[in-house]
Each structure stands twice: as structure tokens, then as C-alpha cells.
C-alpha positions as CSV (number, residue, x, y, z in Angstrom):
1,M,0.3,-0.1,-0.1
2,K,2.1,3.3,-1.3
3,S,0.9,6.1,0.6
4,R,2.3,9.9,0.2
5,L,4.0,10.5,3.5
6,L,5.2,14.0,4.4
7,I,8.0,14.4,7.4
8,I,7.7,17.5,9.6
9,E,11.7,17.3,11.1
10,D,14.3,19.7,11.7
11,N,17.5,17.1,12.3
12,P,18.6,15.9,9.1
13,N,19.7,12.8,10.7
14,N,16.4,11.7,11.9
15,R,14.8,12.9,8.4
16,Y,17.4,10.7,6.8
17,L,16.2,7.3,8.8
18,V,12.5,8.1,8.9
19,T,12.6,8.5,4.6
20,F,14.7,5.5,4.5
21,L,12.8,3.3,7.0
22,L,9.4,4.0,5.1
23,T,10.7,4.4,1.2
24,K,12.3,1.3,1.7
25,G,8.7,0.2,3.0
26,G,7.3,1.0,-0.3
27,H,5.9,4.6,0.2
28,E,6.2,8.3,-1.3
29,V,8.3,10.2,0.9
30,F,8.1,13.9,1.3
31,E,10.9,16.1,3.3
32,A,10.0,19.5,5.5
33,E,12.9,21.3,7.7
34,T,10.7,23.6,9.5
35,G,6.9,24.1,10.1
36,S,6.1,27.2,7.8
37,S,7.8,24.8,4.4
38,G,5.7,21.6,6.5
39,L,2.4,23.9,6.4
40,D,3.2,24.6,2.4
41,M,3.7,21.1,1.5
42,A,1.2,19.8,3.0
43,I,-1.0,22.3,1.1
44,K,1.0,21.4,-2.1
45,I,0.9,17.9,-1.7
46,K,-2.1,16.5,0.1
47,P,0.0,13.7,1.8
48,D,-2.2,10.8,3.6
49,L,-0.5,11.1,7.0
50,I,1.7,13.8,8.1
51,L,4.5,12.7,11.0
52,L,5.5,16.1,13.3
53,D,8.6,16.5,15.3
54,I,7.3,19.3,18.1
55,Q,10.8,20.9,19.0
56,L,11.1,23.2,15.8
57,P,12.7,26.0,14.9
58,E,10.4,29.2,14.4
59,M,7.2,27.4,15.0
60,D,7.0,24.4,17.2
61,G,4.6,21.0,16.4
62,Y,1.8,22.5,18.5
63,S,1.2,25.3,16.1
64,V,2.0,23.4,13.4
65,M,-0.5,20.9,14.5
66,R,-3.4,23.9,15.2
67,H,-2.5,25.2,11.6
68,L,-3.1,23.0,9.7
69,K,-6.1,21.3,12.0
70,Q,-7.9,25.2,10.7
71,H,-7.3,24.7,7.0
72,P,-9.9,23.4,5.4
73,Q,-7.8,21.2,3.0
74,L,-5.9,19.9,5.4
75,K,-7.4,19.1,8.5
76,S,-8.7,15.7,8.1
77,I,-5.4,14.2,7.5
78,P,-4.0,12.6,10.1
79,I,-0.8,13.8,12.4
80,V,1.7,11.3,14.0
81,A,3.9,13.3,16.8
82,V,7.1,11.4,16.3
83,T,9.3,13.5,19.2
84,S,11.7,12.9,22.2
85,Y,8.8,14.4,24.6
86,A,8.7,11.4,26.3
87,M,7.3,12.6,30.1
88,P,4.1,12.0,31.6
89,G,1.5,13.9,30.2
90,D,3.6,14.6,26.7
91,R,1.4,12.1,24.6
92,Q,-1.4,13.2,26.3
93,K,-0.6,16.7,25.0
94,C,0.0,15.8,21.8
95,L,-3.0,14.2,21.2
96,D,-4.8,17.0,23.2
97,A,-3.4,19.5,20.3
98,G,-4.8,17.4,17.4
99,A,-2.0,14.5,16.6
100,E,-4.1,11.4,16.1
101,G,-1.0,9.3,17.3
102,Y,2.4,9.5,18.7
103,I,5.7,7.3,18.5
104,E,8.4,8.3,20.9
105,K,12.0,8.9,19.7
106,P,14.5,7.5,19.2
107,I,12.6,5.4,17.1
108,D,12.8,1.7,16.4
109,P,13.7,0.9,12.9
110,S,12.5,-2.1,13.6
111,S,9.0,-1.8,14.3
112,F,8.8,2.0,12.9
113,V,7.1,1.5,9.3
114,F,4.6,-0.8,10.9
115,E,3.5,1.9,13.9
116,V,3.0,3.9,10.6
117,E,1.4,1.6,9.1
118,Q,-1.2,0.9,11.7
119,F,-1.9,4.9,11.7
120,L,-2.6,5.0,8.0
121,E,-4.8,1.7,8.1
122,A,-6.9,3.6,11.3
123,S,-7.5,6.7,8.9
124,D,-8.7,4.6,5.9
125,K,-11.0,2.9,8.2
126,G,-12.1,6.7,9.9
127,G,-13.6,7.2,5.9
128,R,-10.4,9.6,4.6
């Protein structure tokens, strides 16, 4: 099942690893380094899923989620926070901000693609 995925992540090593794993898993992957470039890219490509870092320069992931969820053409795109924020309450804060899912960094390369695909399947069942 080939899906269009957008990664919004400022760390080039993290972008490389996630892109490598997802491309190897058969998905089409687009990358953005900042929240604002991620919003522009989302409008342009209309991805099936957005993988969003929370710690971003200029505009943090929470602000990006609010913008995505308020945009008429983007609000139905599921967002998965992929973040090193792993303190009690961080997962819920991401979900409350608009994320449909949460994956902790560092990611596990052996299960990451499967985890992402679970979110894609859940969004397909949701009528997207």
C-alpha cells in the first residue's frame, strides 16, 4: 500500500532515517525542515499522513498542528507526533493539540514502518 507521507523534522539524521525506512517500506516520502515549510508542502502535496516533530525552529509542532487542523483542505489529514518529548503527559498534550498518534524518539527501526502503517490503516477506516 503506497502512501504519500510528509515528514516535518528539522534534524537531518532523523529525516534521513525515517525517509529511508518508509521509502524502503514502499511509501512516497516528502520532507520539510521547518513548520512553515511543512505547512506549504502539505498544501502542495496533500499527504495521506504527516509525521511531525514537536521541537522545531521558528514554529513548534503544536503550532503546526493547530494550523493544519484549522485549514479546510488539510484538517482531515492524520498527524502523528514523532518526538523525544516522553515525560508523563506529553503524549496526551500531543493528542490534545490535534495529533491522531504519537511515536517516541528514538524510533525503533525494526517496528517504525509497521507503527506508521497502523495509523494509515486507522485513518482509512475513518473514512479519509
